N, C-alpha and C positions, 0 to 999 in steps of 0.2 A: 857120199852124194847127198846134197841138200834137197829137201822136198820141194822147195820153191824153184830150184834150178832144173830139175828133171821135167821133161815135157809130159810124161805119162802121169805121174802123181799130180802135177799141176792141173792137168785136164780133169782128173778125178775130183780134185778139190773144187774146181770151177763148176763142174756138173753138180756136185753136192750142194754148193752154195746156191746155184740156180734153182735146184729142186726145193731147197729150204725157203728161198725167197718166194717161189711160186706157191708153196703150201701156206706160208704166212700170209701172202697176199690174198689167197682164196679164203682163209679164215677171217681176215679183216673185212673183206667184201661181204662174206656171209653174215658176219656179226653186224655189219652196218645195215644190211638189208633187213635183218630181223629186228633191229632197233627202230627203224622208221615205221611209224604207223601207216596203215593203208589209206587213212583219210585224216589229214591234219586240220585242226581247227583254224578257221579263217576269220571268224567274227568275234568281236568283243562281247556281244550280247547273245543270249539264247534267242531263237526265233520266236517272234510274236507279232500279231497283227492287231490293228485297232481301228475303231470308229471314234472320231473326235467331233465335238461340238465346241463352240467358243468357251474356253475355260475348263473343258472336261475331256477326258480320254477314257474309253471303255475297252477293256480286253479281259479275257478270262484266265490267262496264265501263259506259260511258255511251252511251245512245241506240243500243244494239244493237251497239256496236263490239267487244265481248268482248276489250278490251285487256288484261284481267287473266286471261284464260282462264276457262273455266267451272269453278267450284269443285265438288268432290264432298263431299257431306255424308253421313256414315255414321250411321245411325239405327237403334236397336233398336225394333222394332215395339211400340207402345203404352207406351213408357217415357219418351220425351223430348218436350218441347213446343217450339213454334216460333211466330213471329209473322211477318206480312207487312206491307210498307210501301213507300214510295217518296219521292223528292225530285226537284225539277225537273220536276214534272208540271203540265201546263196547268191553271190554276185552273178549278174547276167540272167537270173530267173525272175519271174514275176509272181504276183499274188493273184489268185482267181477268187473273187468274192461272189457269193450268190446268196439268195434268200429263199426260205420255205415258209409257207403258210402253216402255222401250228395246228390249225383245225383240220385241214384237208391233206396236209403233207405235200401239196403241189409246189413245185418250184415256181417262183414268181419274179418278174422283173421289178427292180426297185429303184432304178435310176432313170429319169426321163430320157427317152430316145435311145436307150440301150437294151440289148437283149437280156435274157434272164441272168446271164453271167457277166461279171465285170472284171476283165483282166487289166491289171495296172501296168504301168511302165516297168521296165526291168530294174532290179536293185543295182546300185552303183558298187564300186569296189569297196566302199565303206559298209556294205551290207544293209543299206537303208533304201527303202522304197519311199520316196518323198510323198507326203500327203497329197492326194488328188481331190479336187473339189473346190469350192463347196457345191454340194448338190442338195436338192430338196426332194424328200421322199414323195412319190406319187401313189403309194399304196393306199387302198381303201382302208377304212377303219377295221381293225382286227389285230391279231397277235401273230408275230413272225419271228423267225430266227435267222440272223445273219451268220453265215459260215464262210470259211476261206480255206483254200488248198494252197500250199506253198512248200518249197524245199528250204529247210533251215540251213544256214551256212556252216554249222558245226556238226551236222548229222545228215548223212546222205540218204534221206528217206522222205517220202511224201507225207506231209502232215495235213490232216483235216482238223481245223480248229473252230470251235464255237466262239464267235466274237461277242455277240450280244443278242439278247431277246429284245424285240421291238414291239411296243404296244402303241398302235396308231389310234389316236382319238379323232372323232369327227371335229371339223372346225366349229367354233362357236357360231351361233346364228348371228346374222347381221344386227346391228343395233336398230331399235325401232326408229321410225322417222320422228322428227321433232313434232310436237303438237302443233296443230293448225291454229294460228292466231289471226282471226278475221280482222280485216282493216277497220279502222274507226271511221264511221260515216256520220256526217252531220249535214247541216243545211247548205254548207259550201262544198259538198262532195266528200269523197273518201280519202283518208290519209293512208296511203299504201306504204309509207316510210316510217310509221309508228312513232 
């Protein structure tokens, strides 16, 4: 009797093959699940936020590490503009910028017409929060720190990042008025047009 022609051994072989396929399938699925990380990297750049002025960008490092040190921006009140943005930000999330007075520790509003915190638009699928602005600081003269909270695209945790220290200077005094030049007067009257 041939093993393939008998119904009983054929049934046993099919059951054995089915059991083997099931165990191999389970092993493959288990290995696949173990090999997939819980959070895959989505952005090409580590998360960072910045303050820009024409020709300059200020940021302290990536994902709160301050590897470049916290830069200091000196700014004359009401004279210069700035923009805010970020890269490596988790798509669909935003950056929340805020400022503190270094002397008192109080949170302060730093953008005209905005509350003390400034939430940006959401990051696009490319992990970029496009620069928003330009704005003009309305802070009184003093020393401040600009900070930001955000979720980086490659690390599922909230980051608080020191963006820059801000030294606000008083605006310069207005220029003195031009000296008074009295009109020339003679016997024919005064020459007001000099």
